C-alpha positions, 0 to 999 in steps of 0.5 A: 318065430318072428325075426327081431328087427335089425335096426333101431325103429325110432332112429329110422323114423327120426331120419324119415321125419327129417327127410319128409320135413326137408322134401315134403311127401311127393318129392320124397321117393322110397329110394330117398327113404331107404338111403336116409333111414339105412334100411331096405324097402321090406323093412320099411313095409314091415315096420311102418307099412307104406310110404303114406303110413310112414309119413303119418308116423313121422308127422305124428312124432313131429307134432308130439315133439313140437307141441311139447317144445312150444309148451315148454318155451312159453311156460318157462318164461315168467313174462308172458310178453317175453315168452311170446317174443322169444318164441317168434324171434327164435322161429325167425332166427332159426329160419334165416340163419339155417339157410334152408327154410324147412318151415314147420313140418305140420304147416308144410303138411297142411299146405301139401296134403291137407287140401287133398287128404282128410286124415292129414287135414284133421291131423294138422287142424288138431295140432293148430287147435292144440297150440291154440290152447297152449297159447290161450293158457299162456295168455290167461296166465298173463291176464291173471298176473296183471301183465296183460289187460283183463279185457283181452279175449284170450281165446280169440287172441291165441287164435289170431297168434296161431294164424299169424304164426302160420302165415309167417312160417309159410311166407318165410319159405319165399325168403323175404327181406328180414325187416319185412318179417321183423316188422310183422312180428312187431305188429303181431306182438302188439296184440299182447298190449 
């Protein structure tokens, strides 16, 4: 007879996600994970597999949540320009207010693991492409409403905004002057004119 789990798997996965997000894959030890998740090593192996499988599960959970969050943020504002401004401003404000720049879990993984692990290369690339589609749909809505010029190439613009987002998220980890980032966002947003 199989034993029932004595812990909440979703809460444990959330705790692992937060820890991996803060420290990265390599810097997170199994001891760190058991402490944060409040479960023993055998339970980690039984529920999730090894450290890499747990990391993948945590990343997949983040990617689903992040994509849903981005879609909601961009769709809930009737103005496409305001939606993107708010989106970028909130990212920057969060990073500068938090005091500990975690960045984006996906982008952190792209930098740390994707160059060396095909699975994480594919996962992070797919997320970038999915976000690009969300951005493109938002831009197309702006073109249809007349807020954005009809001549705009929605696909190319969405991809440019994704590249800008990734670049900003990476550079913020080095704690540049806020004005440096704010000026960059102003230039990025001119693409929407």
